[in-house]
N, C-alpha and C positions, 0 to 999 in steps of 0.2 A: 080533303083540302090539300093533301100532299101533292096530288096530281097537278092542281092549279099552281102551286108554288114552284114545282119543277118546270112547268111550261113557261111561267113568268121569268124564271132564271135562264131560259134559253134551251131547255131540253126539247127534243123532238117528241112527237107522239110515239114513235117506235121505241125510243129509249125510256119514256115514261111508263109505258105499258108493263114491262117486266119488273121495274123498280116497285111499282105500286100494286102489281098483280090485279089491275083493273083492265077490263076489256077496252080496246081502242075506241069502239063506238060509244061506250059509256063516258070515256074521257072527252070525246068530241061533244057529246050532248052537254056535259058539265061545262065545258068551255063556252059553248054557245049561250047557255043559261047565264053564266057569269058575265059575258059580254053584253047581253040584253039588259041585265040589272045595272051594270056600269053605265050604259047609255042612258037609262032612265034617271040615274042619280046625276049624271052630267047635265042632262037637260033641265033638271030641277034646280041645281045649284049654280050653274054658270049662266046667269041672266043679268042684264043691265051692267055689264062690265065696262068701265070707262077705259077703253083701249086707245093707246096713243099711236102705236105702230104695229100693224097686223101684216104678217107675211102669209100669203096663200100659196100652196104648192100642191103637187100631185105626185102620187107614188103609183107606179105601174106594176102590175103583176098579171098572172093568167091562171086559169083553172083548166087543167087537162090539156088544152091546146092554145097556142098563141093566136091562131086565126080561126075565129068561130064560124066564118062563112063556109069552111070546109065541111063542117058537121051539121049545119042548119039546126043548132041547138043553143038556145039562149042561156042555158045553165052553165055552159063552158065558154072559155075564150078570155078575152081581155077583161081585166078588172082594174079599175082606178080607185084609189083612195085619195080624195081631195081633203086637205087639212088646212085650217086657219090657226095660226099661232101668234099670240101677242109677243113681240120680240123682246121687250124689256122684262116682262114677268115670266116668260117661257111657259105661258099658259095656253093649252089647246082650247080654243074657243068653240070650234065646231069641226066636224068631219062628215064626209058622205062617201059611201062605197057604192060603186055601180059602174055602168058603162060611161064612156066619154061622150055624153049626149046632153041635150037641152034639159031633159027631165032631171038628171042627176045634178046638173048645174043649178037648176032652180031650187032643188031641195037644199043644196049646200048654201046658197046665198040666203035663203029664208032662215035657215038655222043660224047663220052668222049674224043676221039682223036681230034674231031673238036673243042671242048671247050678248050683244053689245048694247050700250046705252041708246035709248031712242032719240036722244039729242044729237047723236053723232051722224055725220054724213061721210061716206067713203068716196075716195077719189083713187082711181086706178092709174098708176104711173106706167105708161106704155112707151115712153120715149126711147128706152133702151131695147125694146123688143123688135125683132124682125123675123120674118117667116123663114123657116128652114127649107131649103130647096132640095135637100138630099133625101127626104122621107119618101117612103113607098107611095105610089100614086093612089092606092086604095085605102091608105091609112088616114085618120083625121089630121087636119093641119096642126102643126106644132110651132111654137114660138120659142125663141131662145134669147136670153139677155146676156150681154157681154159684160163681165165684171171688169171695171175700168182699171183696177190696180193689178189684176192678174193677166188681163188681155186674153182670157180664155172663156169660151161660151159656157154659160150655166143654163141648161135646157129646161124649158117648161117652168120657169119661175117668174112670178110677178109680185111686186110689193104693193100692198094696199095701205094707204095712209088714212087715218081718221082725223077729222078736223072739226 
């Protein structure tokens, strides 16, 4: 359990390995197991939440390569973590990890519906969104919202209101 505590506190795998004297592969398996158990607990406990203001956002990362089409391998490349947070309670209602495609979006939305009260309907506010014209031609379309008080773009962020 020391390995998990160190990783949660921000240590890397390479720094956790010598401290705990546990092999890196064992630490990785332990981390995956803990994550799977946390996901099950979250799915069981976060249901029928009466959410007033939900913010949906995405976090981009990559595995081994930024551009997967160079390797023709689906296990590497872009990885997006979509997350829905109730803004007042600071509660993560749902998340989905995968490619930026329709399948991952459907999984994310279904999980969000399961987490919130069935009486609620969601409305996506898109009035402040506009298409970014400077993105690479082969990349998926991205939107940005301009924060009115700062007059600076906040990329890939949309606010979802429950009513």
